[in-house]
N, C-alpha and C positions, 0 to 999 in steps of 0.2 A: 667284624673283617674290616680289613685298613681298604679305603676305595681311594684317598687319594693320589694320583699320578702326576708327579710334577716334571715329568717326560715329553716328549713331541709325539702329541695321540695322533699324527699324520703318519709318524713313521710307521716302519715293518716293525718297530719296537716293541707299540701300543698292541697289537691284536694278540702276540705271544702274552706279553703283560695279563692283559686283560684274561685270557684263557687260563692261566695260572693261580690267578684269583678266584678263578669261578665265575666270571662276568661275561655276560652276553655282550657281540661286538656285531651291534645292529649296525651294519656299513650300508644298507639303503632303504629307501623308503616305503617300500614295497615289505620289508623284513619288519622295520619300525612299525609300521601300523599293524603289520600283524600281531606285533610282541602287544600294542596298544590296546587293542583289541580282543587279546588270550582271557579267557576264562578267569585265572590267576589276578590278572588288570582289573578287570570289569568288579570281581569282588572285592578288590581294594579301594576302589574309587567308589562303590556303592557303601561299603561298611566306614568309610570316611564322609560319605554325603557329599560326594563329588559332584559325582554322575551316576545317571540309572544305566541300566544296562543297553538301553533305546539309545540315550545319550552316546554313550561309546562306540555303538557302531554307528552311529551318524557321524561322529566325531573322525573315525578311520575314514570310514568312505570318502567324506570330504577331503581329507587328508590325499589319498588315493586319488581323487578326481583333480586336485590342484597339482601333482605329479603327474597325472598323465594330461592335465593340459598343456602345460609346462613343458613336458617334454616333446609333446607332439607339434606344439609350436616352433622350438629349436630344432628337430628334424625336419621339418618342413620349411625354416628360413634358411638352414643351410643347403637342403636341396636346392632351393631357391638361389641362392647366391652361388654357387658352384655353375650351377645348368646356364643362368642369366649372365654369368661376368667372369669367373674364373676359366672357365673352357673356353670359350669365346676370346680370351687375353690368350691364355695359351695356345691357341689356334693362329693368331695374329703373329705371336711369338715367332711360332713354327713355320709360317708363311717366309720368314726374314731365311730362313736356312736351305729354301727348296731350291737352290742353284749349287748349294755346298752342304746337303746334309751331314756330311762327314764331321764338321763343324758341331753340330747340334747338340753332342755330348748326350748327357743321359735323358734328355728333354722328353725323347718321343715314349720312353717307357715311363716315366713320370705322368706326362699328360693323359697317355692311356691309361694309367693304373688310376688316376681322378676319375675318369669315366667309367670304367669297369666297377671301382668300388662306390661311386654315388650310383648305379644303379641297381646296385647289391642292395645299399641302403632304401633305395624308393623301393623296389620289392619286397622286404623286408617290412616297411613301414605300411604298403598296401594289403602285408598279410595279417592285420593284428587281429587277434580274438577278439570277441564281444565279452562281455563283463568288465569291471572295473578293478577287480582283482586281479585278472588273468590277462588285461590291456596292462596294465602297472608292471606285472612281473615282465610281459612279454618286452615291452620298451627297456626295462632295466638290462633284463638277461640277454635281448638280442640287437633292438637298435641301438642303444647307446653303445654298446664297445663296437658297432659299425662305423656312428658318427666320428668315434676318434680315429678309425681307420681313416675316413674319408679325410679328416682336418689332419692326419700323418701325412699323407697325399698331398694335399693343399701347400701345407708347412713346406716340404719339399721343394713344390712347385716355384713358393714365395723366393727359397734359394737361388732360384735357377733363369727364373724369367726375367727379362728387360723392366727393369724398374717404372719405366715409362707406364709398362704396362698394365702393372697390378694394380688391379682395379679397386682397391680398398686400401687404408692406411697398415703399414707394417708394421710389427711389433718395435722396430728399433725407432718408429714416427710415434709411437702410443706413447711410447715411455721417455723420449728424450725432446719433442718438438717444442716444448716450453723452453729449451736451450737455445733454440734457434733466433 
């Protein structure tokens, strides 16, 4: 079977191509770790004297623990950044419209959405299951998508927030600051 693919593996083209070739497309760490630790993979590793079954179990658990640790740090950091810097900046920005709220445009909706979606993220993060496999799958399937929702709201705020109030470097500043 031909497995070489010279297209863009990050495009929508690759999952379709992989499926047409009968290849798995393990797009998340929990899926990949489960496949690594499957009976078929354990048998191959054992037959080739690469790993014992116990070593496969241990490596899969380490993969998942690393994933859980990394995603937990990212989620906690996002919550902290939003609550300690983004929301206060939004509030300060709204204060400049207190005498002319009609000029605020979409700010109130955007800023309120940041708070609502961050609260949802916090609740999801605090409701994590026990067990590394369950936690990894939950973080992947529930927490990570909500992190993206929060990010979308913060990105929208970055577009309307008074520039001097934005507490972090903007994408523009990160990409082009070496030109100034």
